[in-house]
N, CA, C and O atoms as a MOPAC input file, in Angstrom:
PM7 MOZYME 1SCF
protein

 N     49.93200 1   -54.11100 1   144.97900 1
 C     48.63800 1   -53.66700 1   145.58300 1
 C     47.66600 1   -53.53900 1   144.41600 1
 O     48.02800 1   -52.99800 1   143.37100 1
 N     46.34100 1   -54.06500 1   144.58900 1
 C     45.46300 1   -53.93600 1   143.40500 1
 C     44.74500 1   -52.51800 1   143.58700 1
 O     44.55900 1   -52.00200 1   144.68900 1
 N     44.39400 1   -51.99400 1   142.45600 1
 C     43.72200 1   -50.72400 1   142.42700 1
 C     42.33300 1   -50.95400 1   141.98700 1
 O     42.07500 1   -51.78400 1   141.11500 1
 N     41.39500 1   -50.20900 1   142.59200 1
 C     39.94300 1   -50.34100 1   142.27600 1
 C     39.67200 1   -49.60800 1   140.95500 1
 O     40.23100 1   -48.53900 1   140.71200 1
 N     38.86800 1   -50.14900 1   140.15600 1
 C     38.40700 1   -49.58500 1   138.95900 1
 C     37.16800 1   -48.76000 1   139.11000 1
 O     36.11600 1   -49.23600 1   139.53600 1
 N     37.31500 1   -47.52600 1   138.75400 1
 C     36.08800 1   -46.58700 1   139.06800 1
 C     35.34500 1   -46.21200 1   137.76200 1
 O     34.50800 1   -45.31100 1   137.82600 1
 N     35.57100 1   -46.79600 1   136.64800 1
 C     34.94700 1   -46.44000 1   135.40500 1
 C     33.39600 1   -46.48500 1   135.52100 1
 O     32.65200 1   -45.68800 1   134.94800 1
 N     32.99600 1   -47.48500 1   136.31100 1
 C     31.47300 1   -47.66800 1   136.45200 1
 C     30.76900 1   -46.65300 1   137.22000 1
 O     29.54000 1   -46.57600 1   137.23800 1
 N     31.57000 1   -45.85300 1   137.87200 1
 C     30.87300 1   -44.67800 1   138.78500 1
 C     30.98700 1   -43.42600 1   137.91800 1
 O     32.02600 1   -42.76700 1   137.89900 1
 N     29.99100 1   -43.13000 1   137.25600 1
 C     29.89000 1   -41.89800 1   136.41600 1
 C     28.95900 1   -40.86000 1   136.95000 1
 O     28.81200 1   -39.80400 1   136.33400 1
 N     28.30700 1   -41.11100 1   138.09100 1
 C     27.38600 1   -40.14600 1   138.70300 1
 C     27.95900 1   -39.41900 1   139.88800 1
 O     27.36100 1   -38.44200 1   140.33800 1
 N     29.05000 1   -39.82700 1   140.40200 1
 C     29.72000 1   -39.09200 1   141.47200 1
 C     30.81200 1   -38.18400 1   140.85400 1
 O     31.85400 1   -38.60200 1   140.34900 1
 N     30.42400 1   -36.83900 1   140.96100 1
 C     31.41500 1   -35.89000 1   140.30900 1
 C     32.65400 1   -35.88800 1   141.11000 1
 O     33.68400 1   -35.68600 1   140.46600 1
 N     32.76600 1   -36.06500 1   142.34500 1
 C     33.99900 1   -35.98000 1   143.10400 1
 C     35.02200 1   -37.10500 1   142.68600 1
 O     36.22500 1   -36.86900 1   142.57400 1
 N     34.49800 1   -38.26200 1   142.47800 1
 C     35.29000 1   -39.46300 1   142.00600 1
 C     35.72500 1   -39.15600 1   140.60000 1
 O     36.85600 1   -39.44700 1   140.21100 1
 N     34.81000 1   -38.55500 1   139.81900 1
 C     35.16800 1   -38.35000 1   138.40400 1
 C     36.23300 1   -37.34700 1   138.30600 1
 O     37.14600 1   -37.49600 1   137.49400 1
 N     36.16600 1   -36.29500 1   139.11900 1
 C     37.17100 1   -35.22500 1   139.18100 1
 C     38.55300 1   -35.84900 1   139.62700 1
 O     39.57200 1   -35.56100 1   139.00000 1
 N     38.58400 1   -36.63100 1   140.62000 1
 C     39.81200 1   -37.23100 1   141.09300 1
 C     40.45000 1   -38.19100 1   140.13100 1
 O     41.67000 1   -38.35300 1   140.12500 1
 N     39.63500 1   -38.83600 1   139.31000 1
 C     40.18300 1   -39.80500 1   138.37000 1
 C     40.64900 1   -39.11700 1   137.06300 1
 O     41.28500 1   -39.74800 1   136.21900 1
 N     40.32000 1   -37.79800 1   136.90900 1
 C     40.67600 1   -37.14000 1   135.64100 1
 C     41.79100 1   -36.22300 1   135.82700 1
 O     41.90200 1   -35.29200 1   135.02900 1
 N     42.69900 1   -36.37200 1   136.84800 1
 C     43.72500 1   -35.41900 1   136.99100 1
 C     44.82300 1   -35.66700 1   135.94600 1
 O     44.98200 1   -36.78300 1   135.45200 1
 N     45.55400 1   -34.63800 1   135.62900 1
 C     46.61600 1   -34.69100 1   134.63500 1
 C     47.91400 1   -34.85000 1   135.29600 1
 O     48.44100 1   -33.95000 1   135.95000 1
 N     48.45900 1   -36.10100 1   135.09900 1
 C     49.86000 1   -36.34300 1   135.73400 1
 C     50.85000 1   -35.23500 1   135.60500 1
 O     51.41200 1   -34.73600 1   136.58000 1
 N     51.06100 1   -34.83900 1   134.27200 1
 C     51.99400 1   -33.77400 1   134.03500 1
 C     51.89800 1   -32.51100 1   134.77900 1
 O     52.88300 1   -31.95300 1   135.26300 1
 N     50.66500 1   -32.05800 1   134.86500 1
 C     50.22400 1   -30.91500 1   135.61400 1
 C     50.52100 1   -31.11600 1   137.07600 1
 O     51.13900 1   -30.25700 1   137.70400 1
 N     50.12700 1   -32.14900 1   137.59400 1
 C     50.46900 1   -32.49200 1   139.12800 1
 C     51.90900 1   -32.55900 1   139.27100 1
 O     52.39400 1   -32.05100 1   140.28200 1
 N     52.64600 1   -33.08800 1   138.44400 1
 C     54.10700 1   -33.21000 1   138.62300 1
 C     54.71900 1   -31.84300 1   138.64600 1
 O     55.56700 1   -31.53100 1   139.48200 1
 N     54.25100 1   -30.97800 1   137.65400 1
 C     54.68700 1   -29.53800 1   137.65400 1
 C     54.47100 1   -28.91400 1   138.89100 1
 O     55.39300 1   -28.41200 1   139.53300 1
 N     53.20000 1   -28.91900 1   139.29100 1
 C     52.79400 1   -28.34600 1   140.59300 1
 C     53.59500 1   -28.76200 1   141.86100 1
 O     53.89800 1   -27.96500 1   142.74900 1
 N     53.90100 1   -30.04800 1   141.86000 1
 C     54.68200 1   -30.62300 1   142.95600 1
 C     56.08200 1   -29.97900 1   142.84400 1
 O     56.62100 1   -29.53100 1   143.85600 1
 N     56.66400 1   -29.92400 1   141.67000 1
 C     58.01900 1   -29.32200 1   141.60200 1
 C     58.06400 1   -27.88000 1   142.08600 1
 O     58.99900 1   -27.47200 1   142.77500 1
 N     57.04200 1   -27.11500 1   141.71700 1
 C     56.96800 1   -25.77500 1   142.12000 1
 C     56.83900 1   -25.71400 1   143.66100 1
 O     57.32000 1   -24.73500 1   144.23200 1
 N     56.28900 1   -26.58700 1   144.30600 1
 C     56.16100 1   -26.57200 1   145.74000 1
 C     57.44000 1   -27.09400 1   146.40800 1
 O     57.84200 1   -26.61900 1   147.47000 1
 N     58.06600 1   -28.08000 1   145.75900 1
 C     59.30900 1   -28.66100 1   146.32700 1
 C     60.46000 1   -27.61100 1   146.40900 1
 O     61.22400 1   -27.59000 1   147.37400 1
 N     60.55600 1   -26.77300 1   145.40400 1
 C     61.63900 1   -25.81700 1   145.29400 1
 C     61.38700 1   -24.72100 1   146.39200 1
 O     62.31700 1   -23.98200 1   146.71100 1
 N     60.20700 1   -24.60400 1   146.95000 1
 C     59.97100 1   -23.66400 1   147.96900 1
 C     60.22500 1   -24.12300 1   149.42200 1
 O     60.09800 1   -23.35900 1   150.37900 1
 N     60.59200 1   -25.42000 1   149.52800 1
 C     60.78900 1   -25.93200 1   150.82800 1
 C     62.06100 1   -25.31100 1   151.47400 1
 O     63.05900 1   -25.03700 1   150.80800 1
 N     61.95500 1   -25.09600 1   152.88800 1
 C     63.09100 1   -24.71300 1   153.53000 1
 C     64.07100 1   -25.74700 1   153.66900 1
 O     63.76000 1   -26.87600 1   153.29000 1
 N     65.30500 1   -25.52300 1   154.19600 1
 C     66.30400 1   -26.58400 1   154.15800 1
 C     65.90800 1   -27.75400 1   155.13000 1
 O     66.25400 1   -28.89600 1   154.82700 1
 N     65.24900 1   -27.53900 1   156.20100 1
 C     64.81500 1   -28.70400 1   156.99600 1
 C     63.84100 1   -29.50300 1   156.39400 1
 O     63.92300 1   -30.73000 1   156.35100 1
 N     62.78200 1   -28.74900 1   155.85700 1
 C     61.73400 1   -29.49400 1   155.06100 1
 C     62.29700 1   -30.23400 1   153.84000 1
 O     61.82400 1   -31.32100 1   153.50900 1
 N     63.29800 1   -29.65700 1   153.17000 1
 C     63.79000 1   -30.36400 1   152.03800 1
 C     64.64700 1   -31.58300 1   152.43700 1
 O     64.69200 1   -32.59600 1   151.74000 1
 N     65.29100 1   -31.44400 1   153.53500 1
 C     66.05600 1   -32.59800 1   154.08100 1
 C     65.10700 1   -33.72000 1   154.48100 1
 O     65.37500 1   -34.89000 1   154.20900 1
 N     64.01700 1   -33.37100 1   155.11600 1
 C     62.99100 1   -34.45500 1   155.42200 1
 C     62.35500 1   -35.10400 1   154.15300 1
 O     62.15200 1   -36.31500 1   154.07300 1
 N     62.08400 1   -34.29300 1   153.25900 1
 C     61.52300 1   -34.69400 1   151.91400 1
 C     62.46700 1   -35.63000 1   151.19900 1
 O     62.04100 1   -36.65100 1   150.65900 1
 N     63.77800 1   -35.28800 1   151.18800 1
 C     64.74300 1   -36.15500 1   150.49500 1
 C     64.98700 1   -37.48400 1   151.26600 1
 O     65.34800 1   -38.48400 1   150.64700 1
 N     64.79700 1   -37.50300 1   152.59100 1
 C     64.94600 1   -38.67000 1   153.39800 1
 C     63.83100 1   -39.61700 1   153.06600 1
 O     64.07700 1   -40.82000 1   152.98200 1
 N     62.61800 1   -39.15100 1   152.87000 1
 C     61.49800 1   -39.94800 1   152.81300 1
 C     61.08100 1   -40.39800 1   151.33100 1
 O     60.58900 1   -41.50400 1   151.10700 1
 N     61.32500 1   -39.43200 1   150.33500 1
 C     61.07900 1   -39.65800 1   149.03400 1
 C     61.41700 1   -41.03900 1   148.37400 1
 O     60.61500 1   -41.68600 1   147.70100 1
 N     62.77100 1   -41.42500 1   148.66500 1
 C     63.27800 1   -42.71300 1   148.08200 1
 C     62.36800 1   -43.93200 1   148.48600 1
 O     62.09700 1   -44.82200 1   147.68000 1
 N     61.92600 1   -43.91900 1   149.74300 1
 C     61.02900 1   -44.93500 1   150.15600 1
 C     59.81800 1   -45.22300 1   149.29200 1
 O     59.45300 1   -46.36400 1   149.00800 1
 N     59.22700 1   -44.12000 1   148.89600 1
 C     57.98500 1   -44.25300 1   147.98700 1
 C     58.34100 1   -44.58200 1   146.57200 1
 O     57.56800 1   -45.23800 1   145.87400 1
 N     59.49300 1   -44.14200 1   146.13100 1
 C     59.89600 1   -44.55100 1   144.78800 1
 C     60.25500 1   -46.04300 1   144.72900 1
 O     60.15400 1   -46.60600 1   143.63800 1
 N     60.62100 1   -46.66200 1   145.69300 1
 C     60.93300 1   -48.11100 1   145.63800 1
 C     59.62300 1   -48.90800 1   145.46900 1
 O     59.62000 1   -50.01900 1   144.93900 1
 N     58.55400 1   -48.33200 1   145.91700 1
 C     57.27900 1   -49.12900 1   145.84100 1
 C     56.52600 1   -48.76900 1   144.57600 1
 O     55.43300 1   -49.30500 1   144.39300 1
 N     56.98600 1   -47.94400 1   143.72000 1
 C     56.23900 1   -47.77900 1   142.47700 1
 C     56.34400 1   -48.84700 1   141.46100 1
 O     55.73100 1   -48.75000 1   140.39800 1

């Protein structure tokens, strides 16, 4: 899947903000949320997650 390049858009603060996220910070936040899942949510998460990892 091709990704759109947004470097030319410098006046849209919402796009700029979304393009400037820190992957390490987002990964840490995700892990903090994942450990709080209840057993049913965790089971669903574990069932779905491998599908997305295959497409990376």
